[in-house]
Every structure is written in C-alpha cells, then in structure tokens.
MDAnalysis code that builds the backbone (N, CA, C; Angstrom):
import MDAnalysis as mda
import numpy as np

u = mda.Universe.empty(519, n_residues=173, atom_resindex=np.repeat(np.arange(173), 3), trajectory=True)
u.add_TopologyAttr("name", ["N", "CA", "C"] * 173)
u.add_TopologyAttr("resid", np.arange(1, 174))
u.add_TopologyAttr("resname", ["MET", "LYS", "ALA", "VAL", "VAL", "THR", "GLU", "GLN", "GLU", "PHE", "LEU", "MET", "PRO", "THR", "LEU", "PRO", "THR", "LEU", "LEU", "HIS", "VAL", "GLY", "HIS", "VAL", "VAL", "PRO", "ASP", "LEU", "ASP", "VAL", "ALA", "ALA", "ARG", "GLN", "LEU", "VAL", "GLU", "LEU", "TRP", "GLY", "GLY", "THR", "PRO", "ILE", "PRO", "LEU", "PRO", "GLU", "GLU", "LEU", "GLY", "PRO", "SER", "VAL", "THR", "ASP", "GLY", "ALA", "VAL", "PRO", "ALA", "PHE", "ASP", "LEU", "PRO", "TYR", "THR", "GLU", "ALA", "THR", "LEU", "LYS", "GLY", "GLU", "PRO", "ALA", "ARG", "PHE", "THR", "ALA", "ARG", "TYR", "GLY", "PHE", "VAL", "GLU", "VAL", "GLY", "GLY", "ILE", "GLN", "ILE", "GLU", "LEU", "ILE", "GLN", "PRO", "VAL", "VAL", "GLY", "PRO", "THR", "PRO", "TYR", "ASP", "THR", "PHE", "LEU", "GLN", "ALA", "VAL", "GLY", "ALA", "GLY", "ILE", "HIS", "HIS", "PHE", "ALA", "TYR", "ILE", "VAL", "GLU", "ASP", "ILE", "GLU", "ALA", "HIS", "LEU", "VAL", "PRO", "TRP", "TYR", "ALA", "GLU", "HIS", "PRO", "ASP", "THR", "PRO", "LEU", "LEU", "LEU", "ASP", "ALA", "ARG", "LEU", "GLN", "GLY", "GLY", "ILE", "ARG", "VAL", "VAL", "TYR", "VAL", "GLU", "TYR", "ALA", "ILE", "GLU", "GLY", "THR", "VAL", "PHE", "GLU", "LEU", "ILE", "GLN", "ARG", "ASP", "ALA", "PHE"])
u.atoms.positions = np.array([
    [0.697, -0.706, 0.268],
    [0.032, -0.162, -0.024],
    [0.766, 1.149, -0.141],
    [0.827, 2.177, -0.921],
    [1.497, 3.242, -0.908],
    [1.022, 3.951, 0.470],
    [2.178, 4.917, 0.765],
    [2.058, 6.047, 1.755],
    [1.362, 7.335, 1.719],
    [1.547, 7.600, 0.262],
    [0.929, 8.786, 0.206],
    [-0.690, 8.969, -0.963],
    [-1.116, 9.789, -0.521],
    [-2.748, 9.417, -0.450],
    [-3.107, 10.630, -1.587],
    [-3.168, 10.846, -2.707],
    [-3.949, 12.218, -2.829],
    [-5.473, 12.549, -2.345],
    [-5.904, 13.939, -2.629],
    [-7.198, 14.270, -1.933],
    [-7.963, 13.389, -3.018],
    [-7.596, 12.999, -4.200],
    [-8.908, 12.262, -5.430],
    [-9.089, 11.294, -4.802],
    [-7.830, 10.368, -4.720],
    [-7.973, 9.067, -4.377],
    [-8.354, 8.681, -2.717],
    [-8.592, 10.177, -1.755],
    [-9.095, 9.565, -0.350],
    [-10.406, 9.839, -0.304],
    [-11.350, 10.195, -1.435],
    [-12.539, 10.058, -1.642],
    [-13.210, 9.178, -1.658],
    [-13.827, 8.234, -1.031],
    [-14.127, 7.077, -0.834],
    [-15.706, 6.988, -1.861],
    [-15.585, 6.140, -3.363],
    [-16.559, 5.445, -3.771],
    [-17.789, 5.355, -2.815],
    [-19.195, 5.821, -3.943],
    [-20.274, 5.652, -3.121],
    [-20.649, 4.519, -2.878],
    [-20.969, 3.943, -2.290],
    [-21.600, 2.561, -2.297],
    [-22.992, 2.157, -3.014],
    [-23.134, 1.186, -3.317],
    [-24.363, 0.651, -4.100],
    [-25.578, 0.759, -2.931],
    [-26.490, 0.081, -3.584],
    [-27.676, -0.368, -2.810],
    [-27.376, -1.410, -1.773],
    [-27.834, -1.559, -0.548],
    [-27.796, -2.245, 0.361],
    [-27.791, -3.820, -0.424],
    [-26.941, -4.707, -0.197],
    [-27.221, -6.423, -0.435],
    [-28.031, -7.023, 0.801],
    [-27.265, -6.895, 1.725],
    [-28.097, -7.837, 3.091],
    [-27.547, -7.312, 4.345],
    [-28.074, -7.451, 5.314],
    [-27.591, -7.516, 6.695],
    [-27.385, -8.564, 7.733],
    [-25.877, -8.703, 7.627],
    [-25.549, -9.881, 8.303],
    [-25.762, -9.813, 10.064],
    [-26.316, -10.748, 10.147],
    [-26.984, -11.575, 11.739],
    [-26.509, -12.244, 12.059],
    [-25.421, -12.085, 13.215],
    [-24.849, -13.520, 13.852],
    [-25.112, -13.882, 15.112],
    [-25.825, -15.702, 14.662],
    [-26.657, -16.360, 15.589],
    [-25.830, -17.286, 16.772],
    [-26.173, -18.148, 17.543],
    [-25.339, -19.104, 18.041],
    [-26.168, -20.546, 17.389],
    [-27.331, -20.358, 16.554],
    [-28.083, -21.213, 16.247],
    [-29.314, -20.931, 15.364],
    [-28.435, -21.149, 13.806],
    [-29.182, -20.662, 12.443],
    [-30.677, -21.287, 12.053],
    [-30.970, -22.548, 12.717],
    [-32.539, -22.545, 12.971],
    [-33.142, -21.885, 13.938],
    [-32.749, -21.789, 14.989],
    [-33.522, -21.176, 15.772],
    [-33.972, -19.729, 15.395],
    [-33.087, -18.959, 15.013],
    [-33.229, -17.396, 14.200],
    [-34.115, -17.329, 13.163],
    [-33.905, -18.866, 12.584],
    [-34.697, -18.796, 10.942],
    [-36.059, -18.870, 11.410],
    [-36.117, -19.686, 12.444],
    [-37.825, -20.032, 12.850],
    [-38.532, -18.619, 13.307],
    [-37.859, -18.195, 14.136],
    [-38.130, -16.676, 14.671],
    [-38.574, -15.691, 13.798],
    [-37.868, -15.766, 12.631],
    [-37.994, -14.480, 11.306],
    [-39.247, -15.030, 10.599],
    [-39.101, -16.389, 10.260],
    [-40.396, -16.566, 9.888],
    [-41.383, -16.963, 10.178],
    [-41.721, -17.356, 11.339],
    [-42.696, -18.015, 12.266],
    [-43.563, -16.398, 12.756],
    [-42.604, -15.276, 13.625],
    [-43.159, -14.478, 14.368],
    [-43.188, -13.053, 13.574],
    [-41.941, -13.338, 12.491],
    [-42.246, -12.027, 11.897],
    [-42.581, -11.947, 10.247],
    [-42.875, -12.717, 10.157],
    [-43.329, -13.275, 8.443],
    [-42.432, -13.273, 7.543],
    [-40.824, -13.407, 7.212],
    [-39.904, -13.649, 6.922],
    [-40.144, -14.573, 5.784],
    [-39.883, -14.319, 4.735],
    [-39.995, -15.142, 3.153],
    [-38.637, -15.895, 3.529],
    [-38.630, -17.138, 3.499],
    [-37.025, -17.833, 2.826],
    [-36.341, -17.748, 1.896],
    [-35.392, -17.991, 1.491],
    [-34.392, -17.386, 0.565],
    [-34.252, -18.566, -0.059],
    [-34.807, -19.105, -1.465],
    [-33.670, -20.455, -1.753],
    [-32.328, -20.321, -1.975],
    [-31.773, -20.923, -1.886],
    [-30.164, -21.350, -2.392],
    [-30.148, -21.416, -3.602],
    [-29.071, -21.048, -4.275],
    [-29.005, -21.155, -5.817],
    [-28.712, -22.729, -6.019],
    [-28.734, -23.570, -7.086],
    [-28.121, -24.708, -7.238],
    [-26.995, -25.059, -7.186],
    [-25.900, -24.422, -7.379],
    [-24.372, -24.287, -7.228],
    [-24.481, -24.619, -5.765],
    [-24.908, -23.749, -4.682],
    [-24.878, -24.460, -3.619],
    [-24.824, -25.689, -2.900],
    [-25.565, -26.802, -3.437],
    [-26.313, -27.678, -3.611],
    [-27.769, -27.856, -2.291],
    [-27.808, -29.391, -1.877],
    [-29.337, -29.215, -1.113],
    [-28.862, -28.422, 0.767],
    [-29.879, -27.777, 0.710],
    [-29.806, -27.557, 2.051],
    [-28.923, -28.308, 3.330],
    [-28.187, -27.765, 4.263],
    [-27.781, -28.730, 5.365],
    [-28.373, -28.943, 6.423],
    [-29.546, -28.319, 6.359],
    [-30.395, -28.114, 7.605],
    [-32.053, -28.511, 7.088],
    [-32.746, -28.907, 8.142],
    [-33.853, -29.137, 7.719],
    [-35.101, -27.883, 8.442],
    [-34.504, -26.975, 8.829],
    [-35.231, -25.923, 9.526],
    [-35.924, -25.076, 8.798],
    [-36.148, -23.442, 8.936],
    [-37.151, -22.893, 8.175],
    [-36.681, -22.395, 7.150],
    [-35.537, -22.327, 6.838],
    [-34.595, -21.446, 5.857],
    [-33.859, -22.177, 5.504],
    [-33.466, -22.613, 4.311],
    [-32.609, -23.190, 3.462],
    [-31.006, -23.054, 3.885],
    [-29.779, -23.492, 4.128],
    [-28.559, -22.911, 5.213],
    [-28.036, -23.957, 4.203],
    [-26.455, -23.020, 4.170],
    [-25.282, -23.781, 3.517],
    [-24.066, -23.537, 4.354],
    [-22.936, -24.613, 4.347],
    [-21.529, -24.370, 5.153],
    [-21.038, -23.644, 4.308],
    [-20.016, -22.610, 4.440],
    [-18.731, -22.409, 3.462],
    [-17.687, -22.347, 4.212],
    [-16.759, -23.412, 3.437],
    [-15.945, -23.502, 4.001],
    [-14.402, -21.852, 3.402],
    [-13.709, -21.578, 4.168],
    [-12.804, -20.504, 3.669],
    [-11.717, -20.970, 4.087],
    [-11.034, -21.300, 3.047],
    [-9.419, -22.008, 2.730],
    [-8.320, -21.228, 2.491],
    [-8.835, -20.191, 1.682],
    [-7.761, -18.711, 1.447],
    [-8.360, -17.383, 2.121],
    [-7.816, -17.194, 3.857],
    [-8.588, -16.269, 4.248],
    [-7.280, -15.769, 5.478],
    [-7.480, -14.458, 5.478],
    [-7.191, -13.829, 6.583],
    [-8.468, -13.117, 7.540],
    [-7.376, -13.528, 8.941],
    [-8.579, -13.099, 9.888],
    [-7.649, -11.733, 10.441],
    [-7.759, -10.742, 10.469],
    [-6.905, -9.770, 11.204],
    [-5.350, -9.708, 11.022],
    [-5.434, -10.237, 9.517],
    [-3.600, -10.215, 9.139],
    [-3.152, -11.240, 9.039],
    [-3.860, -12.564, 9.842],
    [-3.425, -13.153, 10.496],
    [-4.016, -14.533, 9.232],
    [-3.126, -15.630, 8.835],
    [-3.827, -16.421, 7.951],
    [-4.760, -17.322, 8.323],
    [-6.075, -17.942, 7.833],
    [-7.100, -18.608, 9.044],
    [-8.021, -19.380, 7.759],
    [-8.450, -20.688, 8.317],
    [-9.386, -21.194, 7.694],
    [-10.496, -21.681, 8.735],
    [-11.611, -21.351, 7.934],
    [-12.862, -21.501, 9.064],
    [-14.360, -22.094, 8.386],
    [-15.069, -22.351, 8.713],
    [-16.602, -22.864, 8.171],
    [-17.296, -22.007, 8.851],
    [-18.222, -21.748, 8.043],
    [-19.797, -20.832, 8.928],
    [-20.903, -21.501, 7.842],
    [-21.749, -21.249, 8.587],
    [-23.304, -21.598, 7.988],
    [-23.869, -20.581, 7.676],
    [-24.910, -20.436, 6.358],
    [-25.424, -19.227, 5.987],
    [-26.584, -19.722, 5.496],
    [-27.435, -19.002, 5.971],
    [-29.347, -18.685, 5.509],
    [-29.683, -17.594, 5.148],
    [-30.469, -17.297, 4.304],
    [-31.327, -15.804, 4.219],
    [-32.758, -16.205, 4.167],
    [-33.386, -15.205, 4.858],
    [-34.491, -14.449, 4.977],
    [-34.798, -13.024, 4.647],
    [-35.694, -13.044, 3.851],
    [-36.077, -11.355, 3.845],
    [-37.281, -11.146, 4.582],
    [-37.375, -9.764, 5.538],
    [-38.195, -9.327, 6.059],
    [-38.419, -8.134, 6.245],
    [-39.854, -7.710, 5.766],
    [-39.886, -5.988, 5.495],
    [-39.013, -5.592, 4.413],
    [-38.560, -6.134, 3.436],
    [-38.041, -5.654, 2.286],
    [-36.527, -5.812, 2.032],
    [-36.019, -6.689, 3.120],
    [-34.706, -6.543, 3.908],
    [-34.348, -7.857, 3.450],
    [-33.452, -8.235, 2.954],
    [-32.291, -9.596, 3.002],
    [-31.707, -9.629, 4.367],
    [-32.091, -10.884, 5.002],
    [-31.002, -10.797, 6.412],
    [-30.217, -11.919, 5.912],
    [-29.093, -11.743, 6.151],
    [-28.110, -13.227, 6.251],
    [-28.045, -13.599, 7.570],
    [-28.440, -15.038, 8.183],
    [-28.454, -15.455, 9.037],
    [-26.580, -16.255, 9.142],
    [-26.336, -15.773, 9.985],
    [-24.409, -16.635, 10.462],
    [-24.052, -17.121, 11.407],
    [-23.849, -18.412, 11.479],
    [-23.308, -19.402, 12.329],
    [-22.322, -20.285, 12.227],
    [-21.168, -19.824, 13.584],
    [-19.915, -20.099, 13.355],
    [-20.223, -21.735, 13.223],
    [-19.112, -22.551, 12.822],
    [-19.284, -24.015, 12.723],
    [-17.903, -24.268, 12.983],
    [-16.787, -24.366, 12.042],
    [-15.215, -24.820, 12.794],
    [-14.520, -23.341, 12.491],
    [-14.120, -23.082, 13.705],
    [-13.385, -21.524, 13.847],
    [-11.842, -21.849, 14.149],
    [-11.378, -20.601, 14.690],
    [-11.696, -19.448, 14.823],
    [-12.694, -18.848, 13.718],
    [-13.509, -18.165, 13.667],
    [-14.603, -17.307, 12.825],
    [-14.165, -16.004, 13.260],
    [-14.616, -14.835, 12.188],
    [-15.062, -13.456, 12.625],
    [-16.576, -13.528, 13.753],
    [-17.034, -14.755, 13.444],
    [-18.151, -14.209, 14.185],
    [-18.585, -15.285, 15.490],
    [-17.238, -15.873, 15.939],
    [-17.242, -16.755, 17.617],
    [-16.763, -15.130, 18.086],
    [-15.659, -14.496, 17.741],
    [-15.562, -12.995, 18.413],
    [-16.519, -12.271, 19.108],
    [-17.383, -12.088, 18.154],
    [-18.496, -10.800, 17.397],
    [-19.513, -11.997, 18.797],
    [-19.993, -13.191, 18.822],
    [-20.468, -13.620, 19.823],
    [-20.268, -13.412, 21.304],
    [-19.137, -13.560, 21.114],
    [-18.815, -13.459, 22.472],
    [-18.399, -12.415, 23.358],
    [-18.516, -11.359, 22.527],
    [-18.514, -9.891, 22.903],
    [-19.677, -9.413, 22.772],
    [-20.856, -9.765, 21.734],
    [-21.710, -8.853, 21.816],
    [-22.961, -9.848, 22.169],
    [-22.874, -11.224, 21.523],
    [-24.093, -12.291, 21.723],
    [-24.295, -11.927, 20.163],
    [-25.721, -12.855, 20.063],
    [-26.123, -12.192, 18.621],
    [-27.146, -11.268, 18.295],
    [-26.445, -10.688, 16.972],
    [-26.796, -9.438, 16.611],
    [-26.358, -9.230, 15.370],
    [-26.636, -7.701, 14.544],
    [-25.992, -7.330, 13.674],
    [-24.688, -7.253, 13.783],
    [-24.151, -8.156, 12.795],
    [-22.583, -7.777, 12.362],
    [-22.650, -6.820, 11.616],
    [-22.872, -6.807, 10.230],
    [-22.221, -6.242, 8.900],
    [-23.733, -5.317, 8.224],
    [-23.060, -4.838, 7.368],
    [-23.747, -4.180, 6.518],
    [-22.971, -4.827, 4.826],
    [-23.543, -5.246, 4.183],
    [-22.897, -6.044, 2.590],
    [-23.591, -5.334, 1.393],
    [-22.252, -4.892, 0.715],
    [-22.496, -4.191, -0.254],
    [-21.458, -5.178, -1.646],
    [-21.984, -5.102, -2.765],
    [-21.132, -5.762, -3.794],
    [-20.288, -4.613, -4.529],
    [-19.193, -4.533, -4.594],
    [-18.594, -3.511, -5.400],
    [-17.668, -4.283, -6.736],
    [-17.661, -2.916, -7.607],
    [-16.677, -3.319, -8.321],
    [-15.337, -3.435, -8.121],
    [-14.862, -2.909, -7.400],
    [-13.695, -2.593, -7.206],
    [-13.360, -2.722, -5.627],
    [-13.179, -3.790, -5.060],
    [-12.890, -3.492, -3.444],
    [-11.657, -2.561, -3.209],
    [-10.470, -2.754, -4.043],
    [-9.630, -1.531, -3.589],
    [-9.682, -0.310, -3.570],
    [-10.457, 0.159, -4.414],
    [-10.947, 1.933, -4.440],
    [-11.425, 2.064, -3.306],
    [-12.546, 1.239, -2.389],
    [-13.327, 1.463, -1.278],
    [-11.943, 1.345, -0.036],
    [-10.464, 0.597, -0.154],
    [-9.867, 0.349, 0.607],
    [-8.934, 1.630, 0.820],
    [-8.630, 2.271, -0.089],
    [-7.370, 2.935, -0.247],
    [-7.567, 4.337, 0.901],
    [-8.920, 4.943, 0.895],
    [-9.559, 5.600, 1.715],
    [-9.573, 5.197, 3.326],
    [-10.272, 3.809, 3.412],
    [-10.015, 3.282, 4.897],
    [-8.486, 3.010, 5.266],
    [-7.820, 2.979, 4.219],
    [-6.001, 2.313, 5.030],
    [-5.661, 3.787, 5.013],
    [-5.800, 5.063, 4.124],
    [-5.326, 6.112, 4.861],
    [-5.935, 6.788, 6.741],
    [-7.249, 6.343, 6.649],
    [-7.368, 6.386, 8.017],
    [-7.061, 5.756, 9.082],
    [-6.635, 4.133, 8.961],
    [-6.520, 3.417, 9.750],
    [-5.412, 2.280, 9.384],
    [-3.990, 2.559, 8.933],
    [-2.819, 2.584, 8.038],
    [-2.286, 1.412, 8.729],
    [-2.596, 1.242, 10.108],
    [-1.571, 0.039, 11.234],
    [-2.889, -0.854, 11.297],
    [-4.230, -1.242, 11.011],
    [-5.570, -1.924, 11.593],
    [-5.658, -2.859, 10.162],
    [-5.180, -4.114, 10.366],
    [-5.831, -5.144, 9.323],
    [-7.080, -5.103, 9.131],
    [-7.624, -5.978, 8.094],
    [-8.967, -6.005, 7.795],
    [-9.251, -7.274, 8.816],
    [-10.577, -7.029, 9.014],
    [-10.758, -8.039, 9.988],
    [-11.142, -9.530, 9.022],
    [-11.659, -9.365, 8.151],
    [-11.226, -10.542, 7.199],
    [-11.130, -10.169, 5.938],
    [-10.161, -11.248, 5.032],
    [-9.976, -10.504, 3.609],
    [-9.910, -12.212, 2.758],
    [-10.868, -12.609, 2.480],
    [-10.934, -13.789, 1.857],
    [-11.202, -13.954, 0.051],
    [-10.871, -15.283, -0.489],
    [-11.211, -15.491, -1.824],
    [-11.971, -16.800, -1.505],
    [-12.801, -16.598, -2.344],
    [-14.074, -17.970, -2.424],
    [-14.203, -18.670, -3.978],
    [-14.779, -19.391, -4.043],
    [-14.839, -20.368, -5.418],
    [-15.586, -19.188, -5.843],
    [-15.379, -18.888, -7.554],
    [-15.687, -18.292, -8.498],
    [-15.418, -17.235, -8.477],
    [-14.385, -17.002, -8.144],
    [-13.475, -15.444, -8.128],
    [-14.080, -14.272, -7.221],
    [-14.874, -14.808, -6.564],
    [-15.243, -13.672, -5.430],
    [-14.384, -13.471, -3.977],
    [-13.994, -12.132, -4.254],
    [-13.407, -11.540, -2.954],
    [-14.270, -10.939, -1.973],
    [-14.057, -11.325, -0.890],
    [-14.667, -10.928, 0.542],
    [-13.591, -10.344, 1.482],
    [-13.991, -8.847, 1.468],
    [-13.789, -7.954, 3.028],
    [-14.612, -7.529, 4.090],
    [-14.096, -7.811, 5.049],
    [-14.780, -7.545, 6.256],
    [-13.863, -5.745, 6.797],
    [-14.448, -4.756, 6.909],
    [-13.468, -3.376, 6.929],
    [-14.488, -3.030, 8.422],
    [-13.571, -3.071, 9.419],
    [-13.951, -2.562, 10.934],
    [-14.207, -1.183, 11.032],
    [-14.330, -0.715, 11.730],
    [-14.548, 0.600, 11.776],
    [-15.071, 1.828, 10.605],
    [-15.872, 1.010, 9.568],
    [-16.527, 1.472, 8.451],
    [-17.421, 2.497, 9.389],
    [-18.275, 2.124, 9.978],
    [-18.888, 3.332, 11.194],
    [-18.819, 2.078, 12.489],
    [-18.700, 3.548, 13.510],
    [-18.517, 2.846, 14.680],
    [-19.643, 1.813, 15.274],
    [-19.199, 0.809, 15.587],
    [-19.787, -0.450, 16.282],
    [-20.216, -1.771, 15.257],
    [-19.771, -1.576, 13.829],
    [-20.172, -2.156, 13.077],
    [-19.228, -2.356, 11.768],
    [-19.476, -3.264, 10.965],
    [-18.456, -3.880, 9.944],
    [-19.312, -3.498, 8.755],
    [-18.231, -3.402, 7.757],
    [-18.777, -3.026, 6.209],
    [-18.489, -4.531, 5.391],
    [-19.168, -5.174, 4.596],
    [-19.005, -6.001, 4.311],
    [-18.793, -5.671, 2.362],
    [-17.495, -6.003, 1.885],
    [-17.498, -5.803, 0.472],
    [-17.182, -6.793, -0.522],
    [-18.426, -7.559, -1.115],
    [-18.162, -8.240, -2.340],
    [-17.391, -7.687, -3.415],
    [-16.678, -8.246, -3.847],
    [-16.537, -8.311, -5.571],
    [-16.513, -9.443, -6.319],
    [-17.062, -9.537, -7.179],
    [-17.252, -10.591, -8.508],
    [-16.131, -10.588, -9.270],
    [-15.443, -11.509, -9.397],
    [-14.353, -11.819, -10.740],
    [-13.115, -11.454, -10.072],
    [-13.048, -11.270, -8.819],
    [-11.625, -10.352, -8.106],
    [-10.722, -11.086, -8.946],
    [-10.180, -12.258, -9.004],
    [-9.192, -12.843, -9.364],
    [-9.106, -14.087, -10.406],
])
C-alpha cells in the first residue's frame, strides 16, 4: 500500500444499494424459525450450485469453508453456516459459526447474537480500501477472503462505529 494518498484518491466511492444485513447467531435454525414464524419472513432459496440445504430448518442453509483467508492479517481457515430470509423488504443473512476460529465467534462472545455487518457488492474493493487505509494504516482488515468463483470478500472494521461493512467483489481474481 502506498504511503501518500492524493485528495482525489481519499474520496471513497459511493456504495451501491445494500445487499443484505449480516446477523450472527449461535443457532441458525432457531433464528430462522423466529424470523419466519413471528415476523412473517420469507426464506430465500439457495442457488443450485450450493447444493441441498444442510439443515431441515425454516430457512435453507449452506456451509461455506474459507480456505484462503486472513483474519486481522493472520492466515485463517474456518467454516460458517449461512441462510437468508427476507423480512420487510430487507434481506437478512443469518450466520452461525461452525468450525473456527471465525470472525463470528469473537462477535458472539463480545456482543451475543446481533447485527454484524452491512453488505455491498462493489466493482473494485481496492477503490474502497485506499481511503480506509489512509485513516487506519495500522489496522488489518477483519477478514480478507477469496472464495470459489473468483469472489473476494472483505470485512472492514471501523467503517462506522460499532459495525462492519462487507465488500463483495465478483471476478476479483
């Protein structure tokens, strides 16, 4: 990362429309049932390429292994379970840690279940990271991961106080 940032580079690109809100839970099936039964949530089907659901719960879910990732700058391998439900026009990503350590274990220990991040699909993650690094030069990303299909995911802490922004870039590598 270069040391000098011009004023033009410091201006962070505008984020697109919110993709989803990530909500960390200790038990995805319990949380999904609450959202569907109590709040009228609509389960979001899994894309075919993810295969069948790993649970028989109220919301289809899949386990995602992270094999090329760093957590706070350190190499990491972990698995988390994900399921999606729409409530009131907002897509909620339910996240349950499976094999850790994950960024979600720490969150559950510190806060308990709750909103973890806001997610956005962006064209160029680096364009968003340059101004972030200018403000936080010694702080590694909470998560930087390469997933199947050329997808890169980063979790930016301190995006706003108390939560994380997830930036997702397709065709990143």
